Every structure is written in structure tokens, then in C-alpha cells.
C-alpha positions as CSV (number, residue, x, y, z in Angstrom):
1,X,-115.6,35.9,-131.1
2,X,-112.4,34.9,-132.9
3,X,-110.7,38.3,-132.3
4,X,-111.6,38.1,-128.5
5,X,-110.4,34.5,-128.2
6,X,-106.9,35.7,-129.6
7,X,-106.9,38.8,-127.4
8,X,-108.0,37.4,-124.2
9,X,-106.9,33.8,-124.1
10,X,-104.7,34.4,-121.1
11,X,-107.5,36.1,-119.1
12,X,-109.7,32.9,-119.1
13,X,-112.0,34.0,-121.9
14,X,-115.1,31.8,-121.9
15,X,-117.3,33.3,-124.6
16,X,-119.3,36.3,-125.6
17,X,-122.9,37.4,-125.6
18,X,-124.3,40.0,-127.8
19,X,-127.5,42.1,-127.0
20,X,-128.7,44.4,-129.8
21,X,-131.0,47.3,-128.9
22,X,-132.1,50.0,-131.5
23,X,-129.8,52.6,-130.0
24,X,-126.6,50.5,-129.1
25,X,-125.0,47.1,-129.2
26,X,-123.9,45.6,-125.8
27,X,-121.1,43.0,-125.9
28,X,-120.8,41.0,-122.7
29,X,-117.3,39.2,-122.5
30,X,-117.5,36.1,-120.2
31,X,-114.0,35.5,-118.6
32,X,-112.7,33.9,-115.5
33,X,-110.3,36.8,-114.8
34,X,-112.5,39.8,-115.2
35,X,-110.0,42.2,-113.5
36,X,-107.4,41.5,-116.4
37,X,-110.1,42.1,-119.0
38,X,-110.9,45.6,-117.6
39,X,-107.2,46.6,-117.2
40,X,-105.9,49.3,-115.1
41,X,-108.8,51.8,-114.6
42,X,-110.8,50.3,-117.3
43,X,-108.0,51.1,-119.9
44,X,-108.0,47.7,-121.7
45,X,-111.9,47.6,-122.0
46,X,-111.9,50.9,-123.6
47,X,-109.1,49.9,-126.0
48,X,-111.2,46.7,-127.0
49,X,-114.3,48.9,-127.3
50,X,-112.6,51.3,-129.8
51,X,-111.1,48.2,-131.8
52,X,-114.3,46.4,-132.1
53,X,-116.0,49.7,-133.1
54,X,-113.4,50.3,-135.9
55,X,-113.1,46.8,-137.2
56,X,-116.8,46.1,-137.4
57,X,-117.8,49.7,-138.6
58,X,-120.1,50.6,-135.5
59,X,-121.1,54.3,-135.5
60,X,-119.3,56.0,-132.6
61,X,-120.9,55.5,-129.2
62,X,-123.1,52.7,-130.3
63,X,-121.1,49.7,-128.9
64,X,-120.3,49.0,-125.3
65,X,-118.2,46.1,-123.7
66,X,-118.9,44.7,-120.4
67,X,-116.9,42.0,-118.4
68,X,-118.8,39.4,-116.6
69,X,-117.2,36.6,-114.3
70,X,-118.0,33.1,-115.2
71,X,-120.0,31.5,-112.4
72,X,-118.7,28.0,-112.6
73,X,-115.3,28.0,-114.2
74,X,-115.0,24.2,-113.9
75,X,-118.2,23.6,-116.1
76,X,-117.0,26.0,-118.9
77,X,-115.4,23.9,-121.6
78,X,-113.5,26.9,-123.1
79,X,-112.1,28.0,-120.0
80,X,-110.8,24.5,-119.2
81,X,-109.5,24.0,-122.6
82,X,-107.4,27.4,-122.3
83,X,-106.3,26.2,-118.8
84,X,-104.9,22.8,-120.3
85,X,-103.3,24.7,-123.3
86,X,-101.3,26.9,-121.0
87,X,-100.3,24.0,-118.8
88,X,-99.0,22.2,-121.9
89,X,-97.2,25.3,-123.2
90,X,-95.6,25.5,-119.8
91,X,-94.1,22.0,-120.3
92,X,-96.3,19.9,-118.1
93,X,-96.6,16.2,-119.1
94,X,-99.8,15.5,-121.2
95,X,-101.1,12.8,-118.9
96,X,-100.7,14.7,-115.8
97,X,-102.1,18.0,-117.2
98,X,-105.3,16.1,-118.5
99,X,-105.8,14.3,-115.2
100,X,-105.6,17.7,-113.3
101,X,-108.2,19.2,-115.6
102,X,-110.5,16.0,-115.4
103,X,-110.5,16.0,-111.8
104,X,-111.3,19.7,-111.4
105,X,-114.2,19.5,-113.8
106,X,-115.8,16.6,-111.8
107,X,-115.2,18.3,-108.4
108,X,-117.0,21.3,-110.0
109,X,-120.2,19.2,-110.0
110,X,-120.1,17.9,-113.8
111,X,-121.9,14.7,-114.7
112,X,-119.0,13.7,-116.8
113,X,-116.2,14.9,-119.1
114,X,-114.0,13.8,-121.9
115,X,-110.5,15.3,-122.9
116,X,-108.8,14.2,-126.1
117,X,-105.2,15.4,-126.9
118,X,-103.8,14.5,-130.4
119,X,-100.5,15.2,-132.3
120,X,-97.0,14.4,-131.6
121,X,-97.2,13.5,-127.9
122,X,-94.0,11.4,-127.6
123,X,-91.7,10.6,-130.5
124,X,-92.3,11.4,-134.1
125,X,-95.6,9.5,-134.7
126,X,-98.7,11.4,-134.0
127,X,-101.3,9.6,-131.8
128,X,-104.4,10.6,-129.7
129,X,-105.0,10.2,-126.0
130,X,-108.4,10.2,-124.5
131,X,-109.3,10.7,-120.9
132,X,-113.0,10.1,-119.6
133,X,-114.7,10.2,-116.4
134,X,-118.4,10.1,-115.5
135,X,-121.4,9.9,-117.7
136,X,-121.3,11.4,-121.3
137,X,-124.1,11.4,-124.0
138,X,-123.1,11.4,-127.7
139,X,-126.3,11.4,-129.6
140,X,-129.8,12.8,-129.5
141,X,-131.2,16.3,-129.0
142,X,-130.2,16.6,-125.4
143,X,-126.4,17.0,-126.4
144,X,-127.3,20.6,-127.5
145,X,-128.2,21.6,-124.0
146,X,-126.1,19.2,-121.8
147,X,-122.8,18.9,-123.6
148,X,-120.4,21.9,-123.7
149,X,-117.5,21.4,-126.2
150,X,-114.4,23.4,-126.9
151,X,-111.4,22.9,-129.3
152,X,-108.1,24.6,-129.2
153,X,-104.6,24.1,-130.8
154,X,-101.2,24.3,-129.0
155,X,-98.0,25.2,-131.0
156,X,-95.2,23.4,-129.5
157,X,-91.7,22.9,-130.7
158,X,-92.2,19.4,-132.1
159,X,-95.5,20.3,-133.9
160,X,-99.2,21.3,-133.3
161,X,-101.3,19.5,-130.6
162,X,-105.1,19.5,-130.8
163,X,-107.1,19.7,-127.6
164,X,-110.8,18.7,-127.3
165,X,-112.7,19.2,-124.1
166,X,-116.3,17.9,-123.7
167,X,-118.2,18.5,-120.4
168,X,-121.6,17.0,-119.5
169,X,-123.5,19.5,-117.4
170,X,-125.8,18.6,-114.6
171,X,-129.5,19.0,-114.5
172,X,-130.3,22.2,-112.6
173,X,-134.0,23.3,-112.3
174,X,-133.0,26.9,-111.5
175,X,-130.9,26.9,-114.8
176,X,-127.8,28.5,-113.2
177,X,-125.1,25.8,-113.8
178,X,-126.8,23.5,-116.1
179,X,-129.9,23.1,-118.4
180,X,-133.5,23.4,-116.8
181,X,-135.0,20.6,-119.0
182,X,-134.3,17.1,-117.4
183,X,-132.9,14.3,-119.6
184,X,-135.7,12.4,-121.5
185,X,-134.8,9.1,-119.6
186,X,-134.9,10.8,-116.3
187,X,-137.3,9.0,-114.0
188,X,-138.2,10.7,-110.7
189,X,-140.0,8.6,-107.9
190,X,-142.7,10.6,-106.1
191,X,-143.1,9.9,-102.4
192,X,-146.4,8.2,-101.6
193,X,-149.1,10.3,-99.7
194,X,-149.8,9.4,-96.1
195,X,-153.2,8.0,-95.9
196,X,-155.2,7.7,-92.6
197,X,-155.3,4.1,-91.5
198,X,-158.9,3.2,-90.5
199,X,-159.5,1.7,-87.0
200,X,-162.0,-0.9,-88.0
201,X,-163.4,-2.1,-91.3
202,X,-166.3,0.0,-92.9
203,X,-168.1,0.4,-96.2
204,X,-168.4,3.5,-98.2
205,X,-171.0,4.1,-101.0
206,X,-169.4,6.2,-103.6
207,X,-172.6,7.2,-105.6
208,X,-175.0,4.6,-107.1
209,X,-175.2,4.0,-110.9
210,X,-178.3,5.6,-112.6
211,X,-180.7,2.8,-113.5
212,X,-181.1,2.2,-117.1
213,X,-184.6,2.5,-118.7
214,X,-186.0,-0.9,-119.8
215,X,-185.5,-1.7,-123.6
216,X,-188.7,-1.0,-125.6
217,X,-190.5,-4.2,-126.5
218,X,-190.9,-4.7,-130.3
């Protein structure tokens, strides 16, 4: 993962998925720009395959790399962290870059997001700036499913900046853009059933109680 992060940072690398079968190992690279990962006529992906094979001592022909496009770029913390990193390297003002990322994440359908940039932002004194929008949970088991987090570092002339992006994913019963399991405090109100309104009053006997046998006399 660290090797691919360094190698594919510019191509919107968003994570990796490894599937191991008895005969071979399949490595699926998730990225926003899959064409750049594949390279011209698939040359780059072949180079990456041979490098991974040699570095991790896989027998020849047992490792395969695939590139898959990220379905929702705005809901992927790694992709947004890299995007912010390149904006800051390009010289964009911190506040403007962060608000741009924040707006894009919220427009993509996130429940909430948080961006923290810390380091020498202006002047010699290091400080942190936090930008928050929407709802964000910070504790409990649901953060494992609902909160996507990424941390990156930017090397600028004045020093190193740290970037942290947290995205609160929406609940999605289909499981495509968010977790299938709803939040524990989620309350769903069910619509009442339509009942037939009687035209006039009537009585209905639901079933008589069985008569109890008389108690035995002492």
C-alpha cells in the first residue's frame, strides 16, 4: 500500500484490495484516473506488476494487477486528501483550497466532513486550521463503518504541512456509497396501515374464554 501510494499519488490512488486464491494473488488498485494507472497500451500496469512481484518475492505469473475506478470520488478520503495536497503544492491559499474540498465532498452526498491542516500556515509559528461541515461522529463502534479518514503530508518551502480529511458516509441500504447498517440511533417512522372505516357501530366476538372448572371443596 505504501509503495503504491508513493507511485500513484498523482493518479488519484484511493486504496488497494488484495484477493488471494490458491493459484494466484489479485491486487485491485482503486484510483480516480484509471487510464493513467494502466499507462500507454497497459505498459505501466505491467511495470508495476513486475516491481510488486520482485519486491514481495512472488513466483512468476502468480500476481496480477487490475485498475478499478472509484465510484464516488467525493466520498473517498484518500482521493480528497491527495487532491488537497496537490492544490497546496500548486500554491493555492490554504483556506480557499480547504473550502473547495469541503464543498465538493458535501455535494457528493456525504453526511459531514472535517479537514484539518496543521503546520506553518502563515509566519514562523505553526498552528492548525479546522474546517467542518455537516454531521460527524467521533466515538462508538459506528465510526469504523461510517467515517473514512486519510492523513497526508505536504513538503513546502517553509516546512511540512499535515493534512487530515475525515468524511462521514451516508447510510446506503444497497451498500454502494455507504454502509448497509444504519446508525444505532436511527429512528424510522412507519406509515400507518389504511383500515376500513365501518359504516355503523357493530360488536364483534373474538372468542370466549374457556370456563374454569370450579375449585374442589375441602
